N, C-alpha and C positions, 0 to 999 in steps of 0.2 A: 504494500500500500504506500502511495506517495505521501510525503509529509505535507501537512496543511500549512502552506506558507503564509496564508492570511492570518491564521491564528498565531503562528510563531512570531511573525514580524510585529503584528499589532500588540501582542502581549508584552514583548520586549520593549518596544518604544513607549507603550503606555506606562510601564513601570520605571524604566531607566530615564525617560525624559524628565519627569518631575524630580526624581532623586538626584540625578546629575546636575540638572539646571539649578535647583535650589542649593545644592552643595557648592556650585561655582559662584553664585551670587545670591545672598539671602535678602537683599533689598536695602533700603536706606536705613538711617539711624532710627532710634525710637523716640527721641524728644523732638519737639517742633523746630527748634533752631537748627539742629543737625539735619533734619529732613529738608528744610528749605535750603540750607547750604549745599547739600548734595544735589538738589534739583537745579540750583543755579549753575553748578559746575557741569551739569550734564551727566548722562549715564556713562559709566566706564565701559570700555570696549568689551570686557567679559560679560557685562550685563546683557548686551545684545545677543550674544551667543547663548547665554543661560535662558533668557526669555524665549528665544526661538526653540530651544529644546523643550521647554515646558509646553509651548503651544503645539509642537509636533506630538508631544505626549498626549495632550487632550484630544487631538484629532485621532490618534491611534486608539485611544480609549473608546471613542465613538465606534470605531470599526470593531473592536473587541466586543463591546456590548451588543452590536448588531449581530456578530457571530453567535453569541450566546442566545440572543432572542431567536434567531433562525434555527439554532440547534434544538432549542427547547420547545418551539412553537407547536410541533406536532405531538410532543410527548407530555408537556406540562404547560398548557397555554396560559393559565393564570399566572404562573411564575414567570413565563416569558414576557407577558405584557407588563407585569409589575417591574421586572428588570429594566425594560425599555423606558417606562415612564420615569422611574426613579433615576435612571442613568441620564436621561435627557435633562431632567431638572438639575442634576448635579453639575453637568457640563455648563448649563446656562448660568448657574450661580457662580461657578468658578471663573468662567471667561468674563462674565459681567463684573466680577470683583476687580478687574483691572482698571475700570473706569475711574475710581477715586485716585489711584496712583497716577493715571494719565492727567487728571486735572492738576495735581501737584506739579508734575513735570512740565505742564503746559504754561502755567502762570504762577511761578514761585514768587515773583515780585508783587503780586496782588493779594497774597494770602498772609495771614498772621500765623504765628507758630501754633496757636491752639487749634485753628481750623485745619492746618496741615497735619497736625497730630491726629485729629479726629478722622480725617480722610484716610490716612494710612491705617488707622485702627479699623475702619470699615473694611478695608482690604484684608486685613489680618483675620478679623472675626468671621469673614465669609468662609474661611478654611474650616471652621467648626460646622457650619451649615452644610457645606459641600461634603465634608467627611461623613456627616450623618446620612446624607442622601446616597453617597457612594456605598456606604455600609448596607443601607437598606436594599440597594440594587443587588449587591452580591449575596446578601442574605436570601433574597428571593431566588436568585440564580442557583445558589447552593441547594436550597430545598428542591427546586426543580431538577437539578442534576442528580439528586439521590434517586429519582425515578427513571433514570436513564442508564446506559451502559458506561457512562463516564466513570473514571476511577473513583471509588467510594471515598478514599482518604482525601482526595482533592475536593470532592463534593462536601464532605464534612468540614474540611478546612474553611471553605467559603461560607458555609452555614454558620459555624460557631464564631468565627472571627467577624463575619458580617453582623451577627447578632450583638456581639460585644461592642462593635463599633457604633451600632445604632443606639445602644444604651449610653455609651460614652458621649455620643452626639447630643442626646437629650440633656445629659448632665452639663455638657459644655454650653448649650444654649442658655440654660438656667444660671450657670456660673462659669463664664468663659475662662476665667483664670484657672479653673480646675479641670479643663479639658485634657484628656489623655490621648495622644495621637497614635499610640502603639497599635491598636487594631487597624487603623488606616495604613500604617507602614507594613503590617503583616499581609494586608491585601495586595500591596505592591509586590511583596516577596512571592505571594501566591501566583501572580502573573508570570514572574520569572520562572518559577518551578513548572508551571503549565507549559511554557515554551520549551523548557529543557526536556520535559517528559515527551512532548510531541516530537522533538528532534531525535532523542535517544531510543524511542520506542515507536517505530513506524507502524506497528500493528495496533497501537492503542486507539481507543475510541476518540481520542482528541483529534485524530486525523480524519475523522468522518466529516466530509464536506456536505453541509446541508443543501439539499436540492429541492426544487419546487415540485410538489406533488400534483399530478394531474389526474383528473377523474374522467374516465371514458363514459360517455353517455350512450346508452343503448336506445335506439329508436323504438317508439311504441309500435306494436304490431298493427298492421292494417286490417 
């Protein structure tokens, strides 16, 4: 059986894009004065590369979620639709969270430190909301995968970690300073493991390429 390149590439980019991008550039300072000072100086060269990696990661995550929805749709339709809705909401929140930072970088001379700090905080807190939605998506996907031929240990991984991430997200919305991102990071590791299993085990169910099912209509007898 051929390896599922769509699954492998999207899973690797969806996980490594945010991890590497955030590792290369974590963003501006935390207090208003340093935020505005960084904005006036302009983004460092590494930031352009880091943000590009993160955006590629989000695009790859959309492909990965689409693969999961297609894989699950004929086997666990409710889980598939929940995965798709939660995943789309997560991507919308995460990509939209760039707007406050864009405002700071666009008009640093027109903002006071408190406003700049509030805008960057909006960008940071969206991580909690997107983490909750991502965990919900993979919780639904994991539950659906348990009803398929997908490796059970990977299905349980997504289910358990997705559930923990959803709980952590609720706690983080109520108390942002108490948010624990460990489940979110473990979901990124799950994507890497899925890609590795698909590469090293060509006979695995991970390499099943979802296909469109067609129904043959039989004409009514005359």
